[in-house]
N, C-alpha and C positions, 0 to 999 in steps of 0.2 A: 562182913565183907559184902559188897553189892556185886552180884554177878552181872555181866553184860546181858542185854536182852537176848532171848533165844537159847540160853544155856540151860541144860538139864543134868540131873545127877547121872553119873556113869558108874564105872567100876569102883568097888570097895574091896579092899583086902585088909585082913587083920590077923595074919598068922603070928609071926613074931615081930611084925612091924605094922604100922598103920599107913594106909594109902586110901585117899578119897579123891576121885576124879569127877570133874564136871566137864561137859563138852557142848559145843554148839550143836543143837539138835539137827540142823540142816547140813552140818559138816563135822562129824565126830573127830576129825583130825585136829580141830581147833580146841585145845584143852586148857583147863586150869586145874591144878591138883595140889593136894596137901600130902606131905609125906613125913613120917618120922621113922627113922631107920631101925628103931627097936632096941637100940643099945646106946650107951653113952660113949663119947670119944675118950681116948686116953687123956691122962692128966696133961701131958705135954701139948697135945693138939688143942685141948680145952683152954689152956693158958694162952696160947697163941691167938685163938679166936676171940677170947674174952678181951685180951689186950687190944686187938684190932678194933673191936666195936666200942671199947671205952675211950679210944683216942678220938680226936676231932674227925669229922667226915672228910674223906679223901679218896683219890683214885688209888687202885691197887695195881702194881706192876705185874707183868708176865713172870718175872723172876720170883716175885713174892708168891704167886699162885702155886709154884712148885712146893713151897713150904706148907701149903694148906692141903696136901694130898688127902689126909684122913677126912678133913672137912668136905672137900669138893669131890672126892671120889673120882668118878669118870671125867668130870670137868677139869681135873688137873692133868689129864693125859693128852698131850698135844697130838697124838695119833688118832684120838677118838673125838676130841672136842676142840674147836677153835674159839677162844674167848674174844669177844668184841668189846665188852664193857666189864669192868670189875671195879667196884667202888663201895665205900660205906656211905649210907644215906639215912637220914632221919625220916621216918614215916610215922605220923601221928604220935610223936613223942618217944619213939623207940628206934634206936640205931640198929640197922641190919646191914648185912653184906649183900650186895646186888651183883649177880654174875649173869651176863647175857652172852650167848654165843651159839655156835652151830655144832650139832652132833653130826659129824662127817659121814658116817656110814648110813645114817637114816635121812640125811638132808632135812633135819628139823632144827628150827631156831627156838631157843628157850630163854626166858628171863626168869631167874630164880632168886627169891629172897631167902637168905639163911638167917634164921632167927634163934637167938639164945633164949630158949623158952623158960629157963629158971634162974638165970643170973650166974650160973657156974661156968658157962661156955661149953659144957659137956653134953647137954640135951638139946640137940639142934633140930628145929622144925624147918622143913623146906616148903615153900609155897611157890609154885611155878606156873607160868603162862607159856604155852608151847604151840607152835604151828609148823606146817611145812614152810620151808624158806620162802617159796614163791608167794605165800599168802601172809607172811609176817607183817609187811607194810600195811596191808589192808586192816589187820586186826590189832596192831600194836597199841594204838591209842586206847581202845576200850579195854584191852587186856591190862595195860599199865594202870589205867584208872581203877580197874577192879583191884589189882594188887595194892594200890595205894589207898583204897577205901577201907582197909581193915581197921577194926576197932579191937585193940588188945584187951585181954582179960586181966 
């Protein structure tokens, strides 16, 4: 993955889950981060996610988002997150779920790729680009280009 110019390594956590963040050196609130929640999803949630990404690319409805609670976690709660985009998309030969929206309490806008990392639908890797809402438009193009530059292993 090619980070946009000016991004530097930031916070790393690896207790029971993995988290690696990069941020714009001049404005640490502009972030790209990788996250693995440290556990597999249930069989039911894994099957729903796997079926979604095996189907043809498409938009995902707000009603469908409710059935992805385990996958989306906070992003499935309308009191905490307002989705703006939810769709499946092919990126460099791999189908992913893309969810973009606003964390209401923090006034942050994020675009997250949900990746089936091992083909079972249960081991989900999240790759996110996040900024304060008022700066999203300024940084969305380089952030999206970064997310879409990924080369899968």
